[in-house]
C-alpha positions, 0 to 999 in steps of 0.5 A, spaced: 449 460 554 446 467 556 442 472 552 448 477 551 452 472 548 447 469 544 446 477 541 452 479 542 456 472 538 453 473 530 455 480 530 462 478 533 463 473 528 462 477 522 465 483 525 472 479 525 470 477 519 470 484 516 476 486 519 481 484 513 485 490 509 488 490 502 495 490 502 499 494 496 506 492 498 510 492 491 513 484 491 508 480 494 509 475 489 513 469 488 516 471 483 518 474 478 511 478 477 508 482 482 501 480 482 498 487 484 503 492 480 503 493 472 508 497 469 504 503 465 510 507 463 517 505 460 514 498 459 509 494 459 506 488 463 507 486 471 512 490 475 518 485 476 521 482 482 528 484 483 532 477 484 538 481 487 536 487 490 543 492 493 546 490 498 552 492 502 556 487 499 555 489 491 555 496 492 548 498 496 545 499 500 538 498 499 533 498 505 531 491 506 524 490 505 519 488 510 515 482 511 510 481 505 513 485 501 520 486 495 524 491 490 520 492 484 523 494 478 520 493 470 525 488 470 528 482 474 535 485 475 538 491 479 540 496 474 537 500 468 539 505 463 537 512 465 530 514 464 523 514 467 518 508 468 511 507 472 508 502 476 500 502 477 495 499 481 488 500 483 484 499 489 477 501 493 476 505 498 470 510 501 472 518 500 475 521 506 478 514 508 485 515 510 490 512 506 498 511 509 504 508 505 511 509 505 515 509 499 523 509 497 526 508 490 533 509 487 533 514 484 527 519 485 520 518 486 513 522 484 507 518 488 500 519 484 494 518 488 489 519 483 492 522 478 495 528 483 502 529 485 502 528 493 508 533 493 505 538 488 507 539 481 514 536 479 515 534 487 518 527 489 516 523 495 524 521 495 530 523 492 535 519 492 543 521 489 548 517 494 547 509 496 545 511 504 540 515 501 536 508 500 538 504 506 532 506 511 525 506 509 522 513 510 517 514 516 509 513 514 505 518 510 498 519 510 492 522 505 486 522 505 482 520 499 478 524 494 471 522 491 472 517 485 467 514 480 466 507 484 471 509 489 476 506 485 482 510 487 490 509 482 496 509 485 501 511 480 509 510 482 514 514 477 521 512 478 527 516 475 533 512 474 540 516 473 543 510 471 545 504 474 542 501 479 534 502 480 528 500 483 522 502 488 519 499 494 512 501 496 509 499 502 501 500 504 495 497 507 488 500 506 481 497 510 475 493 505 470 498 504 466 493 508 470 493 514 467 500 517 460 497 517 462 490 520 466 494 525 460 497 529 456 491 529 458 489 536 456 496 538 450 495 535 448 489 537 449 491 544 445 497 545 439 492 542 441 487 548 441 493 553 435 496 550 432 489 550 434 488 558 431 496 560 424 493 557 424 487 562 426 490 568 
């Protein structure tokens, strides 16, 4: 094993181990409970994975969830009375990190990050009124995270339902804070190796 490999290998292994992400998609569980999202208004307990999402056959369509995600609500049913409900979660990330997500809801959705509505006071991230509005997952949106105690951030999804079908789909990933440190280790090791070679030349 050459000298460069012996120096770089431990750092490369550590960096590879650190490249994990925290997946914040709705509906990751095997059902009916969502293991990440909690109902914080309009009910209580874990968010519920909808067992019969709306499809073309029965009045939809709702966009097909991406892998490792599902539509959720306060119940496993695909319909609710008129009203508002909120599902929430927390995650760890450092100040200034860029948080990218996609979101869709039937009928209207407000996305609050750390208690701030990203579309302004009263703003809706997505407004759906007819079936075709729910057939495509919107493009990703990115926000820079502010400073929070302990770098613990919150997401609140406030869904307003006009009656009948209702659900919310949220897709997001955030790198674990340790990833950024570990990702730089190979470069540090490479620098040490080059420095060592320069000294012995």
